[in-house]
LUMLO-125250 format. One record per residue: y, x, z of N, C-alpha, C, O, CB in turn. Coordinates in pm, whole numbers, plus 50000, padded with zeros to 5 digits. Last residue first. Glycine has a CB too. Example, Ala and Ser with C-alpha at 12.3 -4.5 7.8 and 13.67 -1.06 7.14 Angstrom:
497755128550708498945136750714500035129050787501145134150804499405140850572/494315131950780495505123050780496705132050780496685142450846495535113150905/
This chain:
387424765014314386794768814441385934757514491385314758714597387844772514546/388344755114076388424769814097387854774214229387804786214255389854774414089/387164732213852387344734513994387284749714014386324756213975386264727014081/388174713013571387814725913630388084725913778389084720413825388564737313563/387124690613321387704691913455387234704913515386034707913514387334679813545/386054697513066387154688213080387894690213212389114691313216386654673913068/384934723712847384884716512974386154708012986387174711012924384754726413095/382984739712605384084730512629383894723812763382804718712792384174720012517/382124768912444381934761012565383174752712587384284758012587381644769912688/380444783712173381664776812218381314767912340380344760412337382294768212100/378404812412265378554798812212379894793012255380424796612360377394789712260/378014835612400377774835712256377994822312188377784821012067376384840312231/378344830812675379454836712600379264837112448380234838812374379674850412648/376984820412884376984812512761377974818112659378384811112566377334797912791/377454835313104376064834713057375954828012921374964829712850375204827213156/380144829213148379764842713105378344843013047378074850212951379874852513224/380154804013255380604805313115380184819113059379914820512940382154803513106/379644806813524378554802913435378874804713288377984806713206378194788713459/381274814313745381234822313622380054819213529379534828213463381204836813659/381944802113976380524806413964380274813713832379184818913811379574794113974/384544794113949384284805114041382834809814035382534820614086384614800914182/384544771213790384904783813730384554795913819384274806713768386384783913700/382674746513735382984753713859383264768213817382354776413810381784752913966/383514720313522383194734613531383604739813667384734737913711383884742713419/382494688613395383044696613505382614711213492381474714013455382584690813641/381444680013150382534672913211383254681813312384484682513313382044660113277/380664702512885380474698213024381684689813065382804692213021380284710513120/378944714412598380034706512655379684701612794378574697112820380374694712564/378464738212354377964733112481379154726812554380214732912569377284744812569/377604739612004378544740912116377864735212240376844728412233379924733512086/375424743911829376784743511776377814745811886378784753211866377044730111708/372424761011815373394754711905374784755711842375264766511807373374761512046/369704753611593370804761911638371784753911725371954741811709371524768011518/366074755511578367354748611561368474757711611368204768411666367374734811636/363494763211634364164768211513365414760511478365764759211361363214767811395/362564757811882362324747711779363024750911647363144742311559362774734211829/363564778612027362104777912010361744767911903360694769211840361424774312142/366274771512035365844782511951364334782511927363884786011818366264795612012/366134750712224366654748312092366174758911994365724755711884368164747912095/365254764912447364424754412391364824751312249363974749312162364494742012475/367514781412489366214787412454365274777212393364554780312298365554793712579/369434762212549369634770912434368274776612391367924776512273370654782412467/368374751912786368474743412669368674751612542368124748112437369634733512686/368714774912947367354769912922367354760512799366434761112718366804762413047/371514775412954370794786512889369354782412860368824786212755370824799312978/371964752713105372404752912966371704764112890371334762312774373934754612959/370874761713348370314750113281370704749613136369874746513051370744737413349/372544784013410371114785513392370474773713319369614775813233370464787113526/375204782913478374884783413337373384784013308372994784413192375544795213276/376204778913730375824792513695375434794013550375344805213501374694796913781/377754752213634377824760513756377484774813716378364782213673376844755313870/378924725613472378644739813450378844747213580379954748213631379544745813337/377834692013451378414702913534377984716613488376794719013467378034701213680/376734673613275377874669513357378584681213420379804680713441377404660013465/376164684112936375764682313075376984678613154378114680013107375094695213133/374954688812607375894681912696375324681212837374144678212855376224667712644/374854706412310374284705012441375344699312534376464704212540373744718412493/374374698711983375414699012085374734696812219374114686412240376524688212059/372744715211718372644708211844373904709811926374444720811938371444713211923/371404712511398372534717911477372664709011601372694696711589373894718311393/368314720811248369174711111318370244718611396370024729411451368334702111413/366604740911157367954740111101368854729711164370054729611136367864737510958/363694722511209364264735411170365634733511107365804725411015363314742811073/364314695411435363734700811311364394714211284365504716911329363934690911190/363454683711760364394689911669363654695111548362484698911558365164701111737/361254671611873362584666511905363654671611809364634664711781362954670212044/358614678511869359194673011744360614667911766361124660411682358314661711689/357944685912126357874696212021358454691411888358754699711802356434700412000/360144675212379359094672012286359124681912171360194685912125359234657512234/360834698712637361344689712534360164686812441359274695212427362584696112456/361284709812978360464707112858361224697812764362104690212805359094700912896/361814735513223362274723913149361414722513023360904732312969363784725213114/361184748113541360714747213404361244734113344361144723413403359154747913397/362444772213774362274758313733361814758913585362024768813516363644749813752/362214793514070362314790813926362104776213898361664768613984361294799113848/363924809714344362724805014278362944803014128363754809914066362254792114341/366954805814415365794807814501364564802014430364204790414455366014801114643/368514803914185368954812714293367764816014387367604827414432370124806014374/366104803913917367134797713999367534807414106366954818214118366654784514060/364964813213596365184816513739366324808713797367374807113736365454831513756/362904792713383364034801313411364194802913562363654795313642365324795613347/360794783813122360914786113265362034796013287362114806313220359574791313326/360354759612884361074772012912361234772813064361744763513127362484772412837/358084743812651358734745512780359474758812786359264767812705357704744812892/357224716612441357414730912459358194732312586358894723112627358154737612337/354804689512431356084695812464356034710712444354964716812432356474692612606/353544658212329353384672812328354754679212345355744675012284352704677612194/354784631212543354174636512421354024651912432354344657612537355034632812295/356094623112777354754617912747354034624512628352814623512615354854603412722/357654643013033357674637812896356254634212851355314641412884358294648112799/357224654413280357874641213275357904635013134358154623113120359284642513326/356324680613307355404669713336355984655713323355284646013352354874671313471/359344696813404357934698013362357134685713404357244680913516357304710613422/362304677913335361514687313416360054686213377359604676013324361684684613567/363614673612998363204669213131362464680213206362054690213148362334656713121/365904664112759365194675812818364894671912961365774667613036366044689412809/366284641812487366184643912633365374656412669364294658712615365534631712699/368504638912235367294646412268367244648612420368054656012475367254660212191/369824615112016369824620412153368484626912183367434620912157370124609012257/371764614411710370514613211785370624620011922371424629211942369354619411705/374974598511676374104610211668372814607311744372784598811833374824622811725/377404583011688376304579911597375394592011568375094595311453376884574511466/379244586711880379364595111761378264592911658378194599811557379374609211802/378484568412078379844567812024379974575611892380724571611803380844573212128/375854577112131376114563712080377464563112011377584558011899376044553512193/376364602812229375524601212109375754587412047375844586211925374024603112144/377874596012458378494603412351377714602212221378304600812114378644617812389/375914583312609377144575912571377844582512454378334575912363378114575012691/374114604412636373714592412565374914584112521374944578612411372794584012653/375694623312777375154626612644374754613912570375024612712450373944636212656/376264611313024377364614412931376844616912789377484612912692378144626712980/373634607113126374674596713131375734599213023376034590412942375334596413270/372184630813111371794619613025372924609313017373154603412911370504612813078/373224646413314373574649613177373264638513080373944636812979372884661913135/371954635713536373364632413514373834636213374374744629813321374224639313617/369374645613526369574631613501371034628613471371324620013388369104623513620/368034659013222368084648313322368834653313445368874665413464366654643613360/370034674512972369014675513076369204664113174370324660013206369084689213148/370484668612617370934668812758369744669212853368634665012821371804656512789/371744670912286370694674112381371284674012523372394678612547370054687912349/372394655011989372954658112120371794659512218370964650512231373984647112167/372384665311644371784659011761372534663511886373184674011889370274662411772/374014677611455373154666411415372664658411534372534646211527371964671411334/377334690911417376064689811485375364677011442375984667211401376264690211637/380194709411411379204703411321377864703011390377294713411421379104711211188/383244703811581381924710111575381004702211483381044689911480381294711211715/385614690111618385604701411525384254708411509384144717911432386594711211570/385134670511819385414666511680385284678111582384854675811469386814660611670/384834674812085383784679811999383974676411852383104679111769382474674412046/387014663112212386834677412225385774683112131385814695012099386464680712367/386604635812169387754642612107387534657812103387844664412004389064639312184/384384631612338384274629212192385404636312116385174642112011384304614012161/385544636612587384444645012538384284643712385384074653512314383104641212609/387354615212589387854629112590386764638612541387034647712462388324633212734/385564593312592386504595112484387044609412475387164614912366387644585512501/384254597712837383474598112713384404600112594384084607712503382634585112695/386484594813013385694607113009384914608212879384904618812817384744607813129/387324568312960388214579612930387414592712920387634600712828389324580913041/385104554413060385474552912918386344564912875386134570812769386254539412894/385324561813328384124565213252384414564713102384014573613027382964555613288/387834550313389387624564913403386404569513323386444579913257387444568813551/387324522913342388374530013269388184545013273388354551813172389734526413325/385234517013521385014515813379386064523113297385744528913193385004501413341/384044534213782385304529413731385234528813580385184539313515386454538413776/381604545413830381804531813879383104525513826383264513313825381814531914030/381874571713741380994562513669381214548013706381034539213622379554566213694/383624581613938384064581313798383204571313718383714563513638383974595713734/382024579814169383254571814157383774570914013384304560513973384324577714244/379884598414093379664583814107380954575814101380994565714031378954580914238/380044625214084380684618013975380524603113987380964595713899380154622613844/380544649114322379954635914303380724628214197381894624914215379934627914435/379914680814382380874672914304380204659914262379354660114173381394680814179/379374696614693378844688814584379944680814515380794674814580377744679514634/379504725614813380524715114805380214706814679380734709714571382014721214801/377344742515028377544736914893378554725614903378464717114991376194731714831/377074748715296377804757915210378034753015067378844758714994377064770715205/373914733115352375154739015406375754749315309375054757415249374864745715542/372874712415073372594721315185373914727515232374904727115160371574732415145/373684696414869372484692314939372074701515056371094699015127371364691414842/376364694515091375294687115026374914694214898375814697814823375704672614998/378704703915219377374706815276376254698015221375314694615292377424705015425/381004678315119380714691115180379274691815234378714682115286381704694015292/381624663414826380774661314945380414674815004379614682114945379474653214910/384244650514642383594662714691382894659614823383474654214917384634674214710/384424629514358384394630614506383674643414544382634646714488383704618214573/386424623914100385264632114136385384635014288386304641814335385204645714050/388714612014024387544603414039386284611014078385214605114087387294596113913/390574631913983390744623514104389574613914126389434608314234392044615514093/389874641613734389514649313852389624641013981388844642914075390414661613862/391074624513551389634623213577389204630713705388284626413774388834628513458/394304612413667393444621713596391984620013637391694614713744393894635913621/396034581713627395324590513717394374599513636393714594613545394554582413822/
């Protein structure tokens, strides 16, 4: 069975008109979760990177498993006010309003190469925020990897300057 079959669609969540992609069934199935992490690992074999960066919360699931499997450091990016040490931040626009993400100021060193991992590529705003945080720390982005891509939202266009890898695509 393909990984797509383990992604449950929830209509009108979290608001009317949104067709939420629920990865819970994939995570609950040990074989599917194992396969997802293995496929992600295979897809990033050709990229040179030192650290794996991800945004809370679902991105943490895949990024930490991938960091463990590939013996790489893990860099958590969190919403404003959630990290305990000195941070740098990046504020970006959402469809309705804005959001701010933060990372510890010592999370990356100058010249570090970073693989950004998240569960879902929609509009690309969250990944773009991670790119900006990476650059603020004088590090560079090697590639950006997602389990799921919602191709109809064209988020890949916002990330066009970087290699983007996705595993499962939804066209509507």
